[in-house]
N, C-alpha and C positions, 0 to 999 in steps of 0.2 A: 131790483125786481127780479125774481126768479121765475123760470117756467119749468114745467114737468116733462117736457119733450126735448130730445136732443136738437141742438141747432145744426149739428153736423152729422153726416152719415158715418157711422163707426167703420163700416166696411171700407169706405173711401179713405178714412184716416189711416187705417191699418195698411192699405195698399200704398199710400204715400210713404209710410215708414219703411215698408218692405223695399220700395224702390229707392230709398235713401233721399227722398225729397223732404229733408228735415232742416228747419231753420235752427241754428244752434241756440240752445236755451241760455237764459241769463245765468250769471255766476251764482245767484241765490239758489236756483233750481239745482244746478250741478253740485253745489256744496251740500245741500239738503240730502240729495241722493247718496253722495259719498259718505256723509255722516252716518247713514244707516247701512253702509257696506255694499251699496249698489254701484257697479261700474256703469258707464254710459250704455254699453251693449246690453247689460242686464235690465236697465230701465226700459229700453225700447223693446226688449223681449217681453217684458210685462205688458207693455202697451198692446203688443200683438196678441196677448192672451185675454184681453178685455172682452167681455160678453155684454150683450144688451142689458141683462139683469144687473150688471154692475153700475149702470147709469144712476146718478143721484139727482142731478138738476142741471139746468143751463142757467148761467148767471151773467149779468153784465160785467164787462171789463171795468175795473176800478177807474181808469183814467178816461174811458170813452164809453159812455152808456149805450152807444149804438152797436158796439162789438160784443158778441156773445162768446162765452167760454163754456164748454161742456165739462161737467164734473162727474167723475166716476170714483166709487169707493170699492176697494177690494182688499181682502186679506192676503198678504204676501209675507211668507216666512213667519207666519203667526202674528203679524202686526197689521192692523187695519190702516191702509194707505189711502191717501187723498190724491187723485190724479186729475189735473185740469189742463185742457188743451183747446186750441182753436186751429182752424185751417185758414191759411193766408196765401192767396195767389198760387193755388195748386201745390202748397207745401204745408207740412205739419209743424206746429209750434207748441212745445210742451211749456206750459205756464207754471205748473206746480207738480211736485212729486214729493210728498211729505207724509208724516204720520197724521192720521185722522184724529185731531185733538178732541173731536166730539166723543170718541170712543175711549179716550184716556182721561179718566176722572177718578 
């Protein structure tokens, strides 16, 4: 089930990133970002550039339907990217940073 309003305040998410309150992403997220030429610093720089109009949806976490993930879509370096995150215990967790496959057809 998806909802059309963010589950997390974007300003709060960006403040956590700025303060370095980041939970390290899993290897899949890191490899996906690196495959498209993004360093870890560049990924988080793009998070800081997100705007409210980039919001797409809030969706349930795959393994726990009670946990929400906010999804943003933004064109970066000419490619539509899919960025998914959540806030956990006053920290930011990037769940996905990959090409938006809905735009690649």
